[in-house]
N, C-alpha and C positions, 0 to 999 in steps of 0.2 A: 944706265939703262938697266944696272944695279943697282945700285940705290931703290929706283920704284922698285924695283921686286924685293927686296930687307924691308923699303917702308908696309907694303903689300901685304907682304908672308907678316907683320908684327902688325899690321890694324886685324889681319885674316884672325889671328891667335888671342886676340886681347879680347876677337869678340867669340868665339869659341871658348875661352877661358868664361867669359860671363857670360856666356849660353850653361857652361856648368854647373857651374856658384848660383847662378837663379836656380837652376833644374832640382835642385841639390838641394837650393831653402828654403824650395816648392816640396819636394819630397820627405823631407824637413818636420818641417810646419804640421802639413798633412797629415803628419803617420807623430809629429804629438796629440797633432788634434783627437786623430783619433782613437786615440791609446786614453789621451785625460776622457775623453765624456762616458770611453770601456767604466773608464774608475768612479766617475762619477755614478753612471748607473748602476755599480758593486755596489757602490757605500748610498746608495739608496735602499739597493734591497736588502744589503744587509739591514742599514737601519728596523725596516720593518720588517727582519727578522726575530732582533732581538729584544725590538716596542713587542708587537707578538708573543715570542715569549715569557716576554717578561708577565705582561698581562697575564697570562695563560697563568704561570706557576705561582701568584700573588690569586689571581681568583678561588684555581680548584687550595690553595692553603687558607684561604677563610672560611674556608667546608667546615676547617674539622676540627672548630668550637665548637662551631652548635650542631655534629658529631659527634663530639664529646660530652656534652654536653647532655643529650638524646643519651648516651649510651649512659652516663651518669645516673639523671633516671631511672631510667633503667635497671640498675643494678640496686641502688635506693630502693624502686617501689620491689622488686622480687624479692628482697632480705627483709622488707615490714609487712610484706604477705609469709613469708616462710614462717619470720618468728609471732607475728602478732596478728594472727590472720587475715581475711579479707579487709573487715573492717578494718584492721590498723591500728590504736593504744594508743592514746595520751601521753607515751612517752617515746614521744619520735624525740626530743629532741638531749632522752637518754640515744638513744640510738646512734643517733651525729656523733654524738658525744666521745662511745665509748669506738668508734670507727674511725673517729678523727677524721673523717671528707674532708679531701682540698679538692682549688680549680688549681691543678695544672697553669702555671704560668709561662709553662715554658711557650707553649704556642704562638702567646703573642712575640717575645722576643721570636721568636723561626720564622713569624711575620715582617717582620721588622725586618728583617737580618737582606730574605726575598727581596722587598721594598727595596733598602738600600744598595742592596749587592743588583739589582736591572735598571736603577736608576745612573750609578756609577757604568754600567756597563754600555748604556744604553747613550750616556754623556761622550762617549767617549765615540760610541761610535757617531754622533755627531758631531763633535771637533775634530777629526779625521774627514768628513767630508765639506764641511768648512773652510777644511785647511786645499783641500788638490782646491776647490771650489775659489779662496782667496791664489792659486799660485795661478789656474789658467786663464782666470781675468784680469793678475798682473803678466801673464804671457800677452793675453793680446791688445794686453797698453803699450808695451815695447813696440819699438820700429819697427827695426826688420823684421821680427819672431806675427808681434802683431801681424805687418802686410802681406806677408806668407799665410797666414791666419787664413786675414780676408781675403783674400784671393783663394783659397781652395773651398774657401763659402763656411768657415763655422766663425762661430759657432752653431752644431747644427742640430742641435737640442736646444729650450728652453731652460735658460736658465734657470730663470722660476720654478720647474718641478727640483731644486739642488739648494730652495732655503728649509734652514734647520727645523722644527714641531716646535711648535711654543708654547704659552700659555693666552685663555684669555686674560690675564692678571696681568702677564708683561706687554698681547701687545696693546693696552690697554698703558703701563705703567710708561711705552718706548714712548708712545701717540702722545701723553699727556706730559713729556719731561720730568715723570716724578712718582714715585713708586706713592701708594693707599698701606697705612696706617699694618701697624704687625701682621703676621698673621694667622688667620684665625682659624686652630684645631680641630674648635667645634663648632 
């Protein structure tokens, strides 16, 4: 009789232990899934923010050369009229030579730096989101964690919402399996 109690006690203990392990595995997988999906949403929103700020900086910076050109025209026009009268003079080239007018190319260098910096920030953000997604998808494929993630109903988000932003040229190259010629700058 004593042996029967020991066996029954051992069985009950094993069942309780299995239930505790199952419950903690479920809770752990659920918490992991919720955490990673929150990270994915945050990474996507961060990428939107990076891209929006980058685009705004470029759009604002490219206005400067036009403003500079218009201001330069106004200064030259005012100076010419002040010196040579409303009709100007045939000595325009002499005036330009005397004043050594130059168009400052630093503006274009600054625009290039904004573009390069913005692209790098966006690349880093996209890489971060890709890495989070890769880790999450790997965990879903693992035997134990993946089982409990599926039991908990993960993924609860559409994973296609977390694809990297690409270009038509990239999509075409990957679809065809080859890239076309060199990049055309103009």
